[in-house]
TORTI-190889 format. One line per field, with one value per residue: x, y, z of N, C-alpha, C, O in turn. Coordinates in pm, 1 decimal. Example, Ala and Ser with C-alpha at 12.3 -4.5 7.8 and 13.67 -1.06 7.14 Angstrom:
<bapas>
n.c1: c(1319.0,1285.0);
n.c2: c(-569.0,-225.0);
n.c3: c(780.0,708.0);
ca.c1: c(1230.0,1367.0);
ca.c2: c(-450.0,-106.0);
ca.c3: c(780.0,714.0);
c.c1: c(1320.0,1290.0);
c.c2: c(-330.0,3.0);
c.c3: c(780.0,787.0);
o.c1: c(1423.6,1340.9);
o.c2: c(-331.9,113.8);
o.c3: c(846.5,803.9);
</bapas>
This chain:
<bapas>
n.c1: c(3659.1,3685.7,3975.4,3907.8,3689.4,3475.2,3620.7,3720.8,4009.8,4281.7,4484.1,4346.3,4277.2,4498.2,4571.8,4447.9,4092.5,3882.6,3766.1,3496.4,3384.5,3210.7,3142.2,3181.9,3033.7,3001.7,2839.7,2763.5,2588.1,2474.7,2270.7,2106.6,2331.1,2482.6,2510.4,2608.3,2442.5,2446.4,2489.9,2627.1,2880.9,3223.0,3366.3,3619.2,3793.0,3829.6,3877.1,4126.7);
n.c2: c(8009.2,7779.8,7697.6,7655.7,7812.5,7997.2,8274.1,8604.3,8745.0,8987.0,8860.4,8703.4,8885.1,8977.5,8925.0,9060.4,9080.1,8877.5,9017.9,8985.3,8993.6,9213.5,9294.2,9219.5,9066.5,9012.5,8856.1,8829.1,8640.8,8670.3,8580.5,8442.9,8411.2,8486.4,8822.6,9170.2,9469.7,9732.9,9997.0,9955.1,9881.2,9948.8,10128.8,10229.4,10030.0,9884.7,10049.5,10275.3);
n.c3: c(6372.8,6106.8,5905.3,5637.3,5593.4,5384.9,5225.6,5125.3,5042.5,5031.3,4895.1,4715.5,4525.6,4391.9,4128.4,3820.9,3777.1,3570.2,3265.6,3229.0,3475.7,3671.2,3923.1,4269.3,4542.4,4890.1,5137.9,5476.8,5700.1,6016.7,6166.7,6444.0,6598.9,6913.4,7033.1,7079.1,7184.2,6957.5,7045.3,7280.8,7218.6,7221.3,6991.0,6969.6,7041.6,6814.4,6595.6,6504.1);
ca.c1: c(3622.4,3778.0,4058.8,3846.2,3571.3,3483.7,3666.1,3777.7,4122.1,4356.7,4560.2,4256.6,4257.6,4625.6,4565.5,4328.7,3974.2,3842.0,3689.8,3353.7,3339.6,3191.7,3114.8,3193.3,2963.2,3025.9,2740.2,2777.4,2463.5,2506.1,2144.0,2108.4,2450.2,2470.5,2583.4,2592.1,2369.2,2542.9,2518.6,2713.9,3012.5,3322.4,3430.3,3760.4,3869.7,3847.2,3921.1,4226.6);
ca.c2: c(7962.1,7684.5,7755.3,7646.5,7899.6,8080.0,8409.9,8682.9,8819.1,9066.0,8766.6,8658.0,8993.7,9028.1,8921.1,9130.3,8998.3,8857.2,9134.4,8954.8,9016.9,9357.1,9324.7,9110.5,9093.8,8913.4,8879.1,8743.5,8636.5,8635.0,8552.7,8331.4,8414.6,8585.4,8944.7,9282.7,9584.2,9819.7,10114.4,9914.9,9843.1,10057.1,10121.2,10264.3,9906.5,9823.4,10149.0,10364.4);
ca.c3: c(6241.8,6047.1,5800.2,5505.1,5588.2,5263.5,5252.6,5016.7,5099.5,4933.3,4812.0,4607.8,4429.2,4340.9,3982.7,3771.0,3755.8,3431.9,3218.9,3235.4,3613.0,3691.0,4063.4,4366.7,4667.8,4993.5,5242.1,5594.7,5777.3,6155.4,6234.2,6537.2,6683.1,7020.1,7002.9,7170.7,7133.3,6889.7,7127.9,7392.4,7166.7,7219.7,6861.7,6985.0,7054.1,6682.6,6498.7,6563.7);
c.c1: c(3728.9,3855.4,3992.1,3717.4,3582.1,3523.2,3721.4,3885.9,4192.0,4441.0,4476.4,4247.1,4387.8,4630.5,4441.1,4212.7,3947.6,3754.0,3539.0,3296.6,3329.4,3170.8,3134.5,3119.4,2992.0,2931.5,2761.8,2649.2,2496.7,2380.1,2157.2,2231.7,2430.8,2554.2,2561.5,2508.6,2470.9,2584.4,2614.6,2855.4,3103.8,3402.3,3578.2,3848.8,3908.1,3899.1,4016.1,4223.6);
c.c2: c(7866.8,7750.6,7754.8,7727.2,7987.2,8223.0,8473.7,8769.5,8899.6,8975.4,8716.1,8760.9,9049.2,9027.1,8995.4,9033.0,8985.0,8974.9,9110.2,8977.8,9166.5,9393.1,9198.8,9154.2,8979.5,8946.3,8779.1,8753.4,8586.5,8604.6,8430.1,8326.1,8516.2,8708.8,9050.0,9390.8,9682.9,9937.7,10081.9,9878.4,9965.6,10047.3,10156.9,10142.2,9850.8,9919.6,10247.2,10498.7);
c.c3: c(6190.9,5933.4,5663.1,5494.4,5464.5,5297.0,5126.1,5079.4,4989.9,4843.4,4694.9,4496.0,4372.7,4188.8,3936.3,3751.2,3606.5,3389.1,3221.4,3375.5,3634.9,3837.9,4147.3,4491.2,4763.6,5107.6,5354.9,5675.4,5917.6,6235.8,6322.9,6626.6,6794.5,6986.3,7108.7,7103.4,7077.6,6976.8,7242.9,7347.7,7165.9,7090.4,6867.4,7000.2,6916.1,6576.7,6567.2,6497.4);
o.c1: c(3845.9,3808.3,4017.2,3643.5,3687.4,3465.6,3762.9,3856.4,4164.6,4466.7,4529.8,4212.2,4388.1,4686.7,4339.1,4233.0,3985.6,3675.7,3461.6,3174.8,3427.8,3180.6,3107.5,3139.2,3005.0,2942.1,2776.5,2607.3,2541.8,2383.1,2211.7,2237.3,2369.4,2656.6,2503.7,2505.1,2570.6,2702.1,2677.4,2940.5,3066.7,3495.2,3654.5,3968.8,4007.0,3958.8,3987.3,4300.7);
o.c2: c(7874.2,7846.8,7843.6,7712.6,8046.2,8285.1,8405.2,8857.5,8882.0,9009.7,8689.0,8726.3,9156.4,9117.8,8993.7,8917.7,9071.2,9025.6,9205.8,8981.3,9238.8,9510.4,9087.2,9265.3,8864.1,9053.1,8659.3,8862.5,8473.2,8603.3,8327.4,8245.9,8620.8,8698.8,9023.6,9401.3,9713.2,9973.7,10172.7,9847.8,10072.0,9967.2,10118.3,10150.1,9778.8,9876.3,10295.9,10587.4);
o.c3: c(6228.5,5872.7,5581.6,5397.0,5440.4,5386.3,5032.6,5160.3,4871.2,4728.0,4587.3,4383.1,4312.0,4127.3,4005.2,3713.1,3527.2,3469.4,3216.4,3393.0,3619.1,3874.2,4102.7,4540.3,4722.6,5167.9,5331.1,5714.0,5934.7,6358.9,6282.4,6719.9,6773.2,6918.6,7214.1,6980.8,7143.3,6980.7,7297.2,7431.2,7116.4,7080.5,6778.8,6974.0,6903.0,6478.2,6676.6,6534.0);
</bapas>
């Protein structure tokens, strides 16, 4: 991914949010990208 890819990081949330903001949602759509069947993924590689 390119550096300017839209992202929400912990650095973005260091300052308190405006009181008018009640929720933040971030949706990633991976439709059309090649992938693996969930059952074939070894989750131990990603979670310790």
